[in-house]
N, C-alpha and C positions, 0 to 999 in steps of 0.2 A: 909489908909494902906491896901494893897492887902490882901485878905483872901484866903489862900491856904488850900486845902483839905487833902493833903497827902504828902508823901515824895517819890512818884513814879516819880522822876525827869527823869528817863530813857524814860518815855512815855509822857513827857510834850507836850501839844500843844503850839503853838507859844505864845499865850497870857499868859499862866501859866508860861512858861519859862521866858517871859519878866518880870512878877511880881517877880518871884524868884530871878532873877539876879538884879533887881532894889533894892531889900532889901539887897542883898549881897553887892552891890557897895556902898549903902548908909551907911551901918553899920559895914563894915569889920574892920574899925579902932577902933571900940569900944571893940572888943574882940580878935584881932589878937595877942596881946602880951600874954593875959591870956591863949590862946589856943596854943601858940607857933607855929602858922601857918607859914610854910616856906615863905621866902620873895618872891619867884617866884609866889606863889599863891596869896599873898597879892597884888603884883603888877598887877596880872591878875584881881583880884576882883575890883581894883580901876576903871577899865574901862570896866568891863564885860557887864554891861547893855548897855552902849553906843555902844559897838561893836555889840551886838545882834540887837539893834535897827537899826544900819546902814545896816547890811546884810539883814535884813527883808525888809527895805525900798528899798534897791537895787534890791532885787528879785521882789518886787511888781512893781517897776519902769520898769524893763526889761519886765516883763509880760505885762504891759500896752502898752509899745512900740511895743511888738510883736503883740498884738491884734490889735493895730491901723494899723500896717503895713499890717497885714493880711486882714483887712477890706478894705484898699486902693487897695490891689491886687485884692480882690474879685470884687470891683467896676469896676476896669479896665478890668478884665476878662469878666464881663457881658457886658460892653460897647463894647469891641472888638468883642465878639460873636454876639451881636445884629447888629453891623455894618456889619460883615461878612454875616449875614443872609440877610440883606437888599440888599447888593450888589449882593449876590447870586441870590436873586429873580429877580433882574434886568437882570443879565447875562442869567438866564434861559429863560426869556422872549425873549431876543435877539437871543439866540441859537435856540429856537423853531420856529423862523421865517425862518430857513434854513433847508436843508435836513440833515439827519444823526445827529440829536441832541445828540443821545446817545454817539456817538463817541467823540463829543466835551466835553460832560459832563465828560466822562472818562478821557480825556486828562487833563481837569482842576482839576479833583479830587473832583467834587462837587456832585457826585451822592450820594443818601442816606441822612441820618440824619446829620445835622450840628454837628461837633465835640463838645463833652461835657467836654473834658479835655484840660488843657493848652497846653500840649505837642502836642496833636493831632491837636488842632486849629492852633498852630504855624506852624506845618508841612503842614497843608492844605493851609494856606496863602502863604507859601513859594512855594509850588507846583503851585498854581494859578499864582503867580507873574512870575514864570519861563515860564509857558505856555503862559501867556499874551505876554511876550517878543517874543516868537516864532511866535505866530499868527500875532502880529503887524509887525514883520519883514517880514512876507510873504504877508502882505496886506490883511489878512483874516479879514472880517468885524465882526466876532463873538467875539468881545472884548468890554469891558466897557471902559469909559474914564480913561486915565492913572492916573489922580488925585485921583480916587477912589482906585486904587491899591496902590498908594503912601500912602494915608491916612490909609488904612488897614494895610499895613506893619509897619507904624509908631505906630499904636495902639498895634500891636503884640510885637514890640520892647519895648514899655512902659510896657506892661503886663509882659513880661519876666523879665524886670528890677525890677519891684515891687515884683515879685515872688522871685527873688534872694534876695532882701532886706528883705522880710518876712522870708526867710530861715535863713538869717544871724541873724535876731532878735530872731528867735526860738532857734538857737544855743547859743546865748548870754544869753537868759533866762534860758536855761538848765544849763549853766555854773554858773549863779548867784545862782540857787537853789542848785547846788552841793556845792558851797562855804558855803551856809547856812547850808546844812546838815553836812558838815565837821565841821563847828564851833559848831553846836549843839552837835556833838559827842565829840569834844574836851572839851567843857564846861561841859558836863555830867561827864567826868572823873574827872575834877577839883572839881565839886560839890560833887562827891562821896568821895574824899579824905577829904575835909573840913567837910562834914557831919560825917564821921567816927571819925575824930579827936574830933569833938564837942561831939559826943555821949560818947566817951571814957572818956572825962574829965568832962562833965556835967551830963551824963546819957541821956537816950532817952526821958525823959519827962520834960526837963527844958524849962521854958518860953523863955529863951534867944535864943533858937533855932529859934524862929520866926524872930529874928533880921536878921538872915542870910538866910532866905528864906526856912526854914524847919518847920515841924509841930511836936509839942510834941506828944508822943505816945498816950496819953489819949485824944487828940483832933483830931486824924486822922479820917477822915470821911469815912464811909463805907456805901454802899447802903443798904437800908432796904429791906424787902421781897417784897414790892410792888414798888420798885424804880429801875431804870436802871441808870448806870453810864454815862449818857450823857444828853444833853438838851432834851426838849420835842420833838423837831423836828430837822432833819438835817439842818445844816447851810452851806453856801457857795455852794449851788447847782447852777451849771451853765452848759450851753450847748455851744458848738462851733464846727464848721466844722474844722477838723484837718488835712485832707489829701489835700495838696496843688496841687496834680496832678489830682486825679480823682474827687475831690469835692463830694465824695459820703459817707463820714464817719462823724458821729456826735459823739463827746466826751461828755459823761455825767459824771460830777465830783461832789464830795461833800466833805466837811471836814470829816476827819476820827475821830472816837471817840475811847476812850480807851476801849479795849476789844471787840469792835464790830467785827463780823465775816463777814459782808458784808452789802449790801443794796438791798432792794426790789425796783424794778422800774416798773412803768407802763407807757406806751406811747400811744399817739394817734395823728392823723393828722387832721387838720382843714383848712378851707379857710382862707387865709391871710386877716386880717381885719374883720373877722367874729367872731361869738361867740365862746367862749372857749368850747370845747367838754366836755362831762362828763367823769370822770375818769373811765377807764375800770375796770371790776370786777376782772379780772385775771391779775396776774403779767406777764410782758414780760420777766423780769429777776428775778430770786430768788437767794438770797445770791450772788448778783453780786459783783465783786471786786470794789476797791476804784474808779477806772476809767474804763469805758467800752466804746467800740466802737460800734455804732449802724448803720447799713446800710440797713437792710431789708426793702423792699417796699419803697425805697427812692423816694420822690415825689417833684421834682423841682417845684417852684412856689407856694407851700403850706407852712403851718406853722406846725412845729413839737412841740408837747407838751410832757412834762415828769413830773411824780410825783415820789418822792423818799422818802423812810423811811429807817432808820438804823435798823440793826438786830444784835442781840447778842444771838447766839444759838436759843432758842425758844422765846426770848423776842424781841419786836419791839417797836420803837418809833411811834409817830403819823406821818402822812404824811406831808411833807413840802409843802408849797404853790406851785402850778403848775408853772413851768418855760417854756418858749417857745423860739423858734428860727425860724425866717423866712428863708426859703430856696430859693436861687436864682432860677429864672426861667430857664427852658431849652432853 
């Protein structure tokens, strides 16, 4: 039988809400008549746990599909950019065998650094293909084989298609979590009504409250002087690149705790495949919000490390285990 700590159902985390609703669904028929609970609420209670499990599973599934789609896009972006760079090196070698190489580089749009964003890379490949057609039509020898242009354009098309799919998955994930939030709010209102009915009829310290997912007043758990109302360390800490256009933002997320005012975050960079660096002594972010975007000193080809702890005013948890994210090479 789930052990609930309080009746603060407004701020339930997912697991606590699941436990509360499971008790409600399992035991509603034991007390519905005695409490004269309205039929509409009894009908809701008969499936409330199943409904919550379904929306939570749906949100998790959409989130997983989004992350998978994003990873596929990232792989294709890196493949396309690497291919562009290889063909660019070949074209540069060809161009520099002739006079006025700067003019040809400008026409192809290959001067300077290889584009680091999807949009810029796609535009560069399109410009290159157009100029290739012009030079080939004029018999200009400053061209690479057409097959290379075709392959590069195909990679750009695949990259854009995967980006579109990742964007769709992201929207669907957001929609799934909105449905979850809406159900949480609706169920909170229903729990409030049943709890108030039960208190009026039984009183606020009756053992039968436990059957419906509530806690008798004498058993409500409150933090002691040396305790904080969360686990010893934050859970659900994860990192991911969230900007599909610039690839220069890192999202740092963690599960939110009841009453916490923010998170302290420390970050460091290290060689991919190398040793984990020591945790810095100073916080990069203090009282950071639930989810933050980090982009300072972005280092493609390196590994990003983050340490997170939860904060509630002047109280803090221990640091969670370090999490890391390998950043695609430039």
